Every structure is written in C-alpha cells, then in structure tokens.
C-alpha positions, 0 to 999 in steps of 0.5 A: 513952426519952421518950414523948408521950401524945396524946388530941387534938382540934382544930377548924380551918377548912372543917370540918377537925378534928385527931383523934389518940389515940396514944402516941409513943415518942420516940427520935431523930427522929420524922417527922410526914409527910403532904400539905399540910392533913393537920394536921401543923403543927396537931399541933406547935402544940398540943404546943408550947402555941401553939394550944389544943385542944378541951376534953377533950383531953390531952397528956402528956410523960413523967410531966408533964401539959401539957394536961388538963381545966381545965389547960394548962401555958404554952408556956414551961414545957414545955421546947420548942425550936421551929424554924420554916420561916423562921429568925426571927433577931434582926436586931440580934444577931450569930450568937453573940447569937442562939445564946445568947439562949435559953441565958440563959433556960434553966431547967436547966443540962443541955444542949449547950454553945455549942462543941458546937452550933457544931461539930455545925452548922458555925457556928464561922466565923459567930459574928460575922456579922450575920443579913442577911449569911448565906445561907438555909441558914446562917440555918436552922442558926443557928435550929436551934442556938438551939433546941438551946442552950435545952436543950429536953426536946423539939425541934419542927421545922416544915418547916425546910428547905422554903425551901432547895434543892440543896446548902444543903438537903443540908448542913442535913439532914446537920448536923441529923441529926448534931446531934440524934443527938449531943445526944440530944434527941428531935425531932418533925419535920414534912415532906411530902417523902418523900426528906427524911423517909427521910434523917432519921427514925427513927420515922414518924407519917403523917397524912391529913385529921387522922387517924393512918394509920400509925405505926412505925419508919422501917425498917419503914414505908419498905419496905411497899408499902401505905404512904403513902411507897410512893405517892411517886415518891421511895419508898425502903427503908432498910437498916442496914449495917456498914462492912467495908473501904475500897478506897482506890485506887478511892475506895470503901468496902465495907459488909456487909448481911445477909452481902452486900457493898455498895459506896459512895463512900468513907466517913470512918467507922471499920471496924465503924461502923454506917450506914444506906442509902437505896435508891430503888425506882426504882434497883433492877432485877431478874433471875433469873440472877446477871448477868455482865460488868456495870458494876453493882457492887451485886447482892444475892440476894433473895426476892420477898416481895410484889407490888403489886396492880392494873393500873397500868403500873408496880408496886412489888415488895417484896424480902427480903434476909435480915432486911431488905427492899428495894423495886423499882419496875418496869413491869408488862410486865417483871413479866409477862416475868419471870413474877414470883410471891411466893417467887421467888429473884431478884437485885436490881441497885442503882445505886451512885450511889443509895446515900445513907449516913448514920451509924446511931445505935444505938436 
C-alpha cells in the first residue's frame, strides 16, 4: 500500500490558505471531497508539482521526498498521471495516438498495456477516430486511458465527470472504477458530488476552508450522521455484500448482507463474488413490526444506533445491521409517532431501485 505524507501550506486569493498535515494511506480511490473553494484542486496541484506551496511545506510519496526545504522534485519526475475536467486531447492525433502519447515517454516498463486499457474503458472501437468526432464522455475516457498508459505511480483526477450528465456520466464512472481497480494504481479523486463519491471512493478526505475535517474509510464515513456527506440530500450508506444466487425467471440476484437477503436487478457476477451497495437514506423507511403483504422485497432487521439531534422537520437515523450501518432520512413527525429511541429493534424497508451495486475489490 502506498502512502502520501503531507505537511502542506499554500496561500491563495482573498485570504484563503490550504493548511493540511495528514498521512494518506492510498489504496484504490481516495476521494477529496468538499464544497467549491475548499482547496481540493489546490491540493492536487501541489501534489502534482503544478503549484508551489509555501516554504517549510513537505510532500513525500512512499520513501521519496517530493517537496521539502530547498527541494522540489519536478512534476515529470513524480510519476503522476493527471486527468482534468476537460479531456485536453491532441486534435492532430487519433484516439490511438492520444492514448500512446504518454506511453512513449514513461520511464518504467511496468504498467497496463494498450489492449488492457481499451478493454477497461471501452475504447476498442474508437482507436481510429479523431477527437472532434467523439462525445464528451468518450473524450474523457480517452483522457483517463492516456493517464493510465503512462504507468503513473499515482493518478490524480480533478472532477473529470463534472461536464458530463446522464448515461455518459454513469458509464464513465463505472468504467473508471473498473480501470483503477484492475490497474491497481492508487488515485486521488476530487469531487464536490456526494453521489459520485459514494459510487467511487474507498477512502475519503473531506476539506472545508482549506482544512481537513474528516478522513477515513468510505464505509465508515458514509454512515455517520455527523459527516459532511450526511448533510447532502444524496446521503447514502455503503454496505458490503456477497452474491448468493440468481433468480433468472424474475431477472433478479440475491445478495447476502449480515445474514440477510437483499434483492437487486440481475448481476453478471459469479456466485460468491463481493459487491458493495449504495443505499440512499431517503429510500429507507422504518417500521416496528415486520410488514406483511408488501411490494417491497428488501426488509432488514436493524437496531437504532443514533438519532440526529435538533428540531428540523426531517432527521437522519443511523441503523445497525449486524456489523454494518444504514441511514434513514425520515420526518420528525414519523420519529415522534414511532416513539423512536436508541436501542430500538426495528425493520428497515429499502426500495429495490435504490440499490446501486458495484464489484467490491478486496482491501
């Protein structure tokens, strides 16, 4: 596992200052999350060597010092792959030429092949296309492929899906997660979109006004009611499950989560494969008795672990399901009617359409 050590200060406009002292254990995707102006892009630019931090700052990747007093390793010697919001493809080169441009300049022979990257990102049929004939999503996938083919030690992505929407965004998100997992290249991924982060991230670094406010695993932070993620309308908990069976006549697959069954649309995975589910808090309802004659397939026995304090019309409830946790966003009126209190045994009803499944890579 790689590690990034930061003792970093960088002044910006209007009195803004990035001030971070943190050790990041890099495995899979570490999302850098926060509102606009929180310092996310500044952090990436300092790590990449595109912006000089203040004297006294230090950046080290594994056993190599990139920035220290009187020393700054040039960007091209850091082994960084950088993906921007816009694809920045070379207009005079076709897709193959853009993909292999960085490959010709890599120092190490290690790294994915052109065939592998094309398979991961779905680029096989685009190799002879010109950039101006590609959709926005296709251009971003080419940009991602070019960064991977440079065999970087660390991949930096600065809101690469910000200009995409709908199906294009979802396709790029799935392709990117698969490519990063398959390549085993650690990534720092900047985003202000809570839903995007919950789909992609293994670990999370949350910034506010240039400071780190939260740092930990996505599994843990996604289910905390005091997390910045919980304040978003898209708040969702992440749970890990195992594929148990297929119900082909109904087009469904059965997942086991803490000894209970969850049904999702048919999955292509093998029996026993690991998956993670994103369960939006707004799609979880609570009841004290096991419902009968209901169209909702997914009902889990849970224990109430924590209730969001305050007097807002809606509140978050944290629920324990075995060793994992869910969130439910309910009205305060409902909480009062059910007389909810910590320790209560309840049943959580989850809409099947809210379960978004992805293969979970072993940590």
